N, CA and C atoms as an extended XYZ file, in Angstrom:
330
Properties=species:S:1:pos:R:3:atomname:S:1:resname:S:1:resid:I:1 pbc="F F F"
N         4.813       20.156        5.012 N   UNK     1
C         3.791       19.276        4.489 CA  UNK     1
C         3.013       20.030        3.412 C   UNK     1
N         2.621       19.323        2.382 N   UNK     2
C         1.922       19.921        1.247 CA  UNK     2
C         0.434       20.125        1.552 C   UNK     2
N        -0.131       21.157        0.959 N   UNK     3
C        -1.555       21.437        1.112 CA  UNK     3
C        -2.402       20.264        0.625 C   UNK     3
N        -2.007       19.638       -0.478 N   UNK     4
C        -2.761       18.501       -1.020 CA  UNK     4
C        -2.791       17.340       -0.031 C   UNK     4
N        -1.704       17.142        0.697 N   UNK     5
C        -1.646       16.071        1.693 CA  UNK     5
C        -2.602       16.358        2.843 C   UNK     5
N        -2.649       17.595        3.285 N   UNK     6
C        -3.561       17.989        4.362 CA  UNK     6
C        -5.004       17.759        3.929 C   UNK     6
N        -5.333       18.159        2.699 N   UNK     7
C        -6.695       17.964        2.203 CA  UNK     7
C        -7.039       16.479        2.132 C   UNK     7
N        -6.079       15.661        1.693 N   UNK     8
C        -6.298       14.214        1.620 CA  UNK     8
C        -6.550       13.644        3.014 C   UNK     8
N        -5.780       14.092        3.999 N   UNK     9
C        -5.995       13.643        5.376 CA  UNK     9
C        -7.390       14.018        5.869 C   UNK     9
N        -7.863       15.186        5.493 N   UNK    10
C        -9.182       15.646        5.940 CA  UNK    10
C       -10.324       14.828        5.342 C   UNK    10
N       -10.080       14.117        4.248 N   UNK    11
C       -11.152       13.298        3.666 CA  UNK    11
C       -11.495       12.106        4.550 C   UNK    11
N       -10.674       11.825        5.556 N   UNK    12
C       -11.018       10.756        6.495 CA  UNK    12
C       -11.893       11.281        7.631 C   UNK    12
N       -12.063       12.603        7.705 N   UNK    13
C       -12.913       13.204        8.733 CA  UNK    13
C       -14.368       13.200        8.275 C   UNK    13
N       -15.264       13.202        9.262 N   UNK    14
C       -16.701       13.217        8.971 CA  UNK    14
C       -17.317       14.507        9.494 C   UNK    14
N       -18.355       14.938        8.829 N   UNK    15
C       -19.115       16.102        9.257 CA  UNK    15
C       -19.708       15.814       10.642 C   UNK    15
N       -19.538       16.746       11.574 N   UNK    16
C       -20.085       16.528       12.912 CA  UNK    16
C       -21.602       16.675       12.929 C   UNK    16
N       -22.164       17.250       11.877 N   UNK    17
C       -23.613       17.403       11.807 CA  UNK    17
C       -24.341       16.174       11.307 C   UNK    17
N       -23.811       15.539       10.261 N   UNK    18
C       -24.540       14.419        9.647 CA  UNK    18
C       -23.714       13.147        9.480 C   UNK    18
N       -22.404       13.220        9.691 N   UNK    19
C       -21.570       12.029        9.577 CA  UNK    19
C       -21.035       11.745        8.186 C   UNK    19
N       -21.354       12.579        7.225 N   UNK    20
C       -20.868       12.400        5.853 CA  UNK    20
C       -19.374       12.709        5.789 C   UNK    20
N       -18.617       11.911        5.040 N   UNK    21
C       -17.184       12.191        4.861 CA  UNK    21
C       -17.019       13.369        3.905 C   UNK    21
N       -15.994       14.163        4.160 N   UNK    22
C       -15.701       15.294        3.287 CA  UNK    22
C       -15.004       14.816        2.022 C   UNK    22
N       -15.271       15.496        0.928 N   UNK    23
C       -14.586       15.264       -0.341 CA  UNK    23
C       -13.490       16.325       -0.471 C   UNK    23
N       -12.503       16.037       -1.295 N   UNK    24
C       -11.385       16.977       -1.504 CA  UNK    24
C       -11.894       18.376       -1.854 C   UNK    24
N       -12.900       18.451       -2.726 N   UNK    25
C       -13.402       19.752       -3.175 CA  UNK    25
C       -14.163       20.505       -2.089 C   UNK    25
N       -14.510       19.825       -0.971 N   UNK    26
C       -15.231       20.457        0.136 CA  UNK    26
C       -14.279       21.142        1.115 C   UNK    26
N       -12.980       20.994        0.898 N   UNK    27
C       -11.973       21.443        1.861 CA  UNK    27
C       -11.136       22.560        1.249 C   UNK    27
N       -11.061       23.678        1.953 N   UNK    28
C       -10.223       24.795        1.511 CA  UNK    28
C        -9.207       25.088        2.608 C   UNK    28
N        -7.948       24.996        2.278 N   UNK    29
C        -6.897       25.332        3.239 CA  UNK    29
C        -6.765       26.848        3.273 C   UNK    29
N        -6.943       27.410        4.456 N   UNK    30
C        -6.848       28.857        4.630 CA  UNK    30
C        -5.399       29.267        4.865 C   UNK    30
N        -4.687       28.451        5.628 N   UNK    31
C        -3.287       28.746        5.901 CA  UNK    31
C        -2.757       27.836        6.988 C   UNK    31
N        -1.482       28.047        7.331 N   UNK    32
C        -0.896       27.255        8.410 CA  UNK    32
C         0.278       27.989        9.029 C   UNK    32
N         0.575       27.609       10.250 N   UNK    33
C         1.752       28.092       10.964 CA  UNK    33
C         2.411       26.870       11.574 C   UNK    33
N         3.576       26.518       11.060 N   UNK    34
C         4.260       25.283       11.458 CA  UNK    34
C         3.315       24.097       11.245 C   UNK    34
N         2.975       23.370       12.315 N   UNK    35
C         2.134       22.175       12.177 CA  UNK    35
C         0.646       22.460       12.378 C   UNK    35
N         0.279       23.711       12.637 N   UNK    36
C        -1.117       24.072       12.863 CA  UNK    36
C        -1.734       24.568       11.556 C   UNK    36
N        -2.728       23.826       11.056 N   UNK    37
C        -3.372       24.121        9.782 CA  UNK    37
C        -4.792       24.609       10.023 C   UNK    37
N        -5.219       25.595        9.223 N   UNK    38
C        -6.573       26.132        9.300 CA  UNK    38
C        -7.283       25.853        7.981 C   UNK    38
N        -8.479       25.279        8.099 N   UNK    39
C        -9.242       24.913        6.911 CA  UNK    39
C       -10.695       25.330        7.060 C   UNK    39
N       -11.303       25.594        5.930 N   UNK    40
C       -12.740       25.801        5.848 CA  UNK    40
C       -13.300       24.557        5.168 C   UNK    40
N       -14.273       23.899        5.816 N   UNK    41
C       -14.860       22.694        5.229 CA  UNK    41
C       -16.360       22.890        5.075 C   UNK    41
N       -16.881       22.360        3.984 N   UNK    42
C       -18.304       22.470        3.680 CA  UNK    42
C       -18.854       21.074        3.445 C   UNK    42
N       -19.964       20.753        4.093 N   UNK    43
C       -20.585       19.441        3.915 CA  UNK    43
C       -21.660       19.539        2.834 C   UNK    43
N       -21.455       18.802        1.754 N   UNK    44
C       -22.421       18.814        0.655 CA  UNK    44
C       -23.739       18.149        1.048 C   UNK    44
N       -23.709       17.243        2.024 N   UNK    45
C       -24.917       16.518        2.415 CA  UNK    45
C       -25.871       17.392        3.226 C   UNK    45
N       -25.362       18.060        4.267 N   UNK    46
C       -26.252       18.843        5.139 CA  UNK    46
C       -26.013       20.349        5.025 C   UNK    46
N       -25.078       20.741        4.178 N   UNK    47
C       -24.763       22.146        3.892 CA  UNK    47
C       -24.212       22.905        5.099 C   UNK    47
N       -23.601       22.181        6.045 N   UNK    48
C       -22.952       22.820        7.188 CA  UNK    48
C       -21.576       23.323        6.760 C   UNK    48
N       -21.145       24.394        7.382 N   UNK    49
C       -19.858       25.007        7.062 CA  UNK    49
C       -19.082       25.140        8.369 C   UNK    49
N       -17.852       24.640        8.396 N   UNK    50
C       -17.051       24.649        9.614 CA  UNK    50
C       -15.675       25.241        9.359 C   UNK    50
N       -15.106       25.816       10.408 N   UNK    51
C       -13.719       26.235       10.408 CA  UNK    51
C       -12.972       25.205       11.243 C   UNK    51
N       -11.936       24.609       10.682 N   UNK    52
C       -11.190       23.549       11.352 CA  UNK    52
C        -9.759       24.009       11.589 C   UNK    52
N        -9.283       23.786       12.804 N   UNK    53
C        -7.875       23.992       13.135 CA  UNK    53
C        -7.333       22.621       13.506 C   UNK    53
N        -6.285       22.184       12.830 N   UNK    54
C        -5.743       20.845       13.065 CA  UNK    54
C        -4.235       20.917       13.241 C   UNK    54
N        -3.758       20.284       14.289 N   UNK    55
C        -2.326       20.169       14.518 CA  UNK    55
C        -1.870       18.866       13.875 C   UNK    55
N        -1.099       18.960       12.805 N   UNK    56
C        -0.712       17.780       12.031 CA  UNK    56
C         0.782       17.542       12.197 C   UNK    56
N         1.110       16.442       12.842 N   UNK    57
C         2.495       16.042       13.055 CA  UNK    57
C         2.948       15.240       11.846 C   UNK    57
N         3.954       15.720       11.127 N   UNK    58
C         4.398       15.044        9.902 CA  UNK    58
C         4.827       13.610       10.145 C   UNK    58
N         5.349       13.303       11.314 N   UNK    59
C         5.816       11.947       11.589 CA  UNK    59
C         4.674       10.952       11.660 C   UNK    59
N         3.501       11.382       12.135 N   UNK    60
C         2.370       10.454       12.265 CA  UNK    60
C         1.314       10.674       11.199 C   UNK    60
N         1.442       11.725       10.393 N   UNK    61
C         0.417       12.044        9.401 CA  UNK    61
C         0.282       10.982        8.330 C   UNK    61
N         1.337       10.223        8.076 N   UNK    62
C         1.293        9.213        7.035 CA  UNK    62
C         0.667        7.897        7.455 C   UNK    62
N         0.208        7.794        8.702 N   UNK    63
C        -0.406        6.556        9.155 CA  UNK    63
C        -1.678        6.290        8.366 C   UNK    63
N        -1.878        5.045        8.017 N   UNK    64
C        -3.022        4.654        7.205 CA  UNK    64
C        -4.214        4.338        8.096 C   UNK    64
N        -5.367        4.894        7.746 N   UNK    65
C        -6.614        4.558        8.419 CA  UNK    65
C        -7.241        3.429        7.628 C   UNK    65
N        -7.518        2.299        8.285 N   UNK    66
C        -8.035        1.141        7.569 CA  UNK    66
C        -8.965        0.332        8.449 C   UNK    66
N        -9.851       -0.410        7.813 N   UNK    67
C       -10.701       -1.343        8.553 CA  UNK    67
C       -10.249       -2.780        8.314 C   UNK    67
N        -9.077       -2.961        7.704 N   UNK    68
C        -8.541       -4.299        7.472 CA  UNK    68
C        -7.971       -4.867        8.767 C   UNK    68
N        -8.104       -6.173        8.931 N   UNK    69
C        -7.498       -6.841       10.082 CA  UNK    69
C        -5.991       -6.956        9.851 C   UNK    69
N        -5.263       -7.329       10.889 N   UNK    70
C        -3.817       -7.513       10.768 CA  UNK    70
C        -3.520       -8.593        9.731 C   UNK    70
N        -4.303       -9.683        9.749 N   UNK    71
C        -4.110      -10.773        8.784 CA  UNK    71
C        -4.346      -10.288        7.356 C   UNK    71
N        -5.368       -9.455        7.156 N   UNK    72
C        -5.655       -8.929        5.818 CA  UNK    72
C        -4.548       -7.980        5.357 C   UNK    72
N        -4.046       -7.167        6.266 N   UNK    73
C        -2.935       -6.273        5.912 CA  UNK    73
C        -1.718       -7.070        5.465 C   UNK    73
N        -1.410       -8.147        6.187 N   UNK    74
C        -0.290       -9.014        5.809 CA  UNK    74
C        -0.527       -9.646        4.438 C   UNK    74
N        -1.749      -10.124        4.222 N   UNK    75
C        -2.092      -10.803        2.967 CA  UNK    75
C        -1.891       -9.884        1.760 C   UNK    75
N        -2.288       -8.629        1.897 N   UNK    76
C        -2.272       -7.711        0.761 CA  UNK    76
C        -1.052       -6.789        0.725 C   UNK    76
N        -0.158       -6.900        1.701 N   UNK    77
C         0.994       -5.994        1.802 CA  UNK    77
C         1.804       -5.915        0.508 C   UNK    77
N         2.106       -7.039       -0.100 N   UNK    78
C         2.954       -7.056       -1.294 CA  UNK    78
C         2.169       -7.235       -2.592 C   UNK    78
N         0.852       -7.160       -2.500 N   UNK    79
C         0.020       -7.330       -3.697 CA  UNK    79
C         0.177       -6.118       -4.619 C   UNK    79
N         0.085       -6.378       -5.909 N   UNK    80
C         0.112       -5.284       -6.875 CA  UNK    80
C        -1.183       -4.488       -6.750 C   UNK    80
N        -1.105       -3.195       -6.971 N   UNK    81
C        -2.303       -2.367       -6.969 CA  UNK    81
C        -3.118       -2.606       -8.231 C   UNK    81
N        -4.319       -2.057       -8.252 N   UNK    82
C        -5.156       -2.181       -9.441 CA  UNK    82
C        -4.545       -1.389      -10.588 C   UNK    82
N        -4.693       -1.924      -11.764 N   UNK    83
C        -4.245       -1.227      -12.969 CA  UNK    83
C        -5.442       -0.488      -13.565 C   UNK    83
N        -5.179        0.564      -14.303 N   UNK    84
C        -6.245        1.372      -14.890 CA  UNK    84
C        -7.167        0.524      -15.757 C   UNK    84
N        -6.614       -0.413      -16.518 N   UNK    85
C        -7.440       -1.269      -17.374 CA  UNK    85
C        -8.398       -2.125      -16.551 C   UNK    85
N        -7.959       -2.574      -15.376 N   UNK    86
C        -8.827       -3.379      -14.518 CA  UNK    86
C       -10.001       -2.554      -13.999 C   UNK    86
N        -9.736       -1.315      -13.653 N   UNK    87
C       -10.800       -0.426      -13.190 CA  UNK    87
C       -11.786       -0.160      -14.326 C   UNK    87
N       -11.280        0.087      -15.519 N   UNK    88
C       -12.153        0.324      -16.675 CA  UNK    88
C       -12.975       -0.916      -17.015 C   UNK    88
N       -12.362       -2.107      -16.931 N   UNK    89
C       -13.101       -3.351      -17.181 CA  UNK    89
C       -14.253       -3.500      -16.197 C   UNK    89
N       -14.003       -3.215      -14.919 N   UNK    90
C       -15.066       -3.321      -13.911 CA  UNK    90
C       -16.147       -2.281      -14.169 C   UNK    90
N       -15.751       -1.090      -14.553 N   UNK    91
C       -16.719       -0.043      -14.878 CA  UNK    91
C       -17.643       -0.503      -16.011 C   UNK    91
N       -17.057       -1.058      -17.064 N   UNK    92
C       -17.851       -1.551      -18.193 CA  UNK    92
C       -18.773       -2.684      -17.761 C   UNK    92
N       -18.266       -3.598      -16.939 N   UNK    93
C       -19.085       -4.708      -16.452 CA  UNK    93
C       -20.276       -4.185      -15.643 C   UNK    93
N       -20.027       -3.253      -14.725 N   UNK    94
C       -21.091       -2.752      -13.856 CA  UNK    94
C       -22.138       -1.951      -14.619 C   UNK    94
N       -21.738       -1.316      -15.724 N   UNK    95
C       -22.715       -0.593      -16.548 CA  UNK    95
C       -23.785       -1.537      -17.067 C   UNK    95
N       -23.387       -2.758      -17.408 N   UNK    96
C       -24.298       -3.737      -18.000 CA  UNK    96
C       -24.889       -4.708      -16.978 C   UNK    96
N       -24.363       -4.752      -15.757 N   UNK    97
C       -24.795       -5.731      -14.761 CA  UNK    97
C       -26.199       -5.409      -14.271 C   UNK    97
N       -27.067       -6.437      -14.260 N   UNK    98
C       -28.464       -6.240      -13.862 CA  UNK    98
C       -28.723       -6.524      -12.384 C   UNK    98
N       -27.691       -6.889      -11.637 N   UNK    99
C       -27.851       -7.131      -10.209 CA  UNK    99
C       -28.174       -8.566       -9.835 C   UNK    99
N       -28.265       -9.471      -10.808 N   UNK   100
C       -28.606      -10.867      -10.529 CA  UNK   100
C       -27.339      -11.643      -10.162 C   UNK   100
N       -27.020      -11.661       -8.868 N   UNK   101
C       -25.817      -12.350       -8.399 CA  UNK   101
C       -25.952      -13.863       -8.510 C   UNK   101
N       -27.162      -14.388       -8.340 N   UNK   102
C       -27.360      -15.841       -8.461 CA  UNK   102
C       -26.936      -16.317       -9.841 C   UNK   102
N       -27.390      -15.623      -10.869 N   UNK   103
C       -27.029      -15.994      -12.231 CA  UNK   103
C       -25.529      -15.783      -12.468 C   UNK   103
N       -24.992      -14.693      -11.951 N   UNK   104
C       -23.575      -14.387      -12.130 CA  UNK   104
C       -22.696      -15.512      -11.584 C   UNK   104
N       -22.999      -15.974      -10.374 N   UNK   105
C       -22.149      -16.983       -9.744 CA  UNK   105
C       -22.473      -18.407      -10.166 C   UNK   105
N       -23.637      -18.623      -10.768 N   UNK   106
C       -23.966      -19.973      -11.239 CA  UNK   106
C       -23.398      -20.225      -12.633 C   UNK   106
N       -23.050      -19.148      -13.340 N   UNK   107
C       -22.502      -19.298      -14.686 CA  UNK   107
C       -23.571      -19.369      -15.761 C   UNK   107
N       -24.858      -19.268      -15.371 N   UNK   108
C       -25.941      -19.293      -16.365 CA  UNK   108
C       -25.915      -18.014      -17.198 C   UNK   108
N       -26.320      -18.132      -18.438 N   UNK   109
C       -26.401      -16.974      -19.334 CA  UNK   109
C       -27.742      -16.278      -19.139 C   UNK   109
N       -27.794      -15.009      -19.488 N   UNK   110
C       -29.030      -14.220      -19.359 CA  UNK   110
C       -30.058      -14.638      -20.370 C   UNK   110
């Protein structure tokens, strides 16, 4: 298993001190022996530092953590992913958005 994959898996973990999720840059892989991985993690929110030992089974490591219901998973299973242009369009929209959802959904102009 790749180090980048292990770090990505660790981003689903939360700091035991404050509950903040770890970011990729907060995780340093120290080493591994077979399926046992050792990492140093730092929480940017509460500044706690932990040593983590994790046994990662490659067969189950690819399981997706999600809050979607079974019906939602079925609905979106074959949907196309977002395109870079769509993300940029939303970014541009949100830069200018003033937070007035009533006006946004009524179609009225500012």
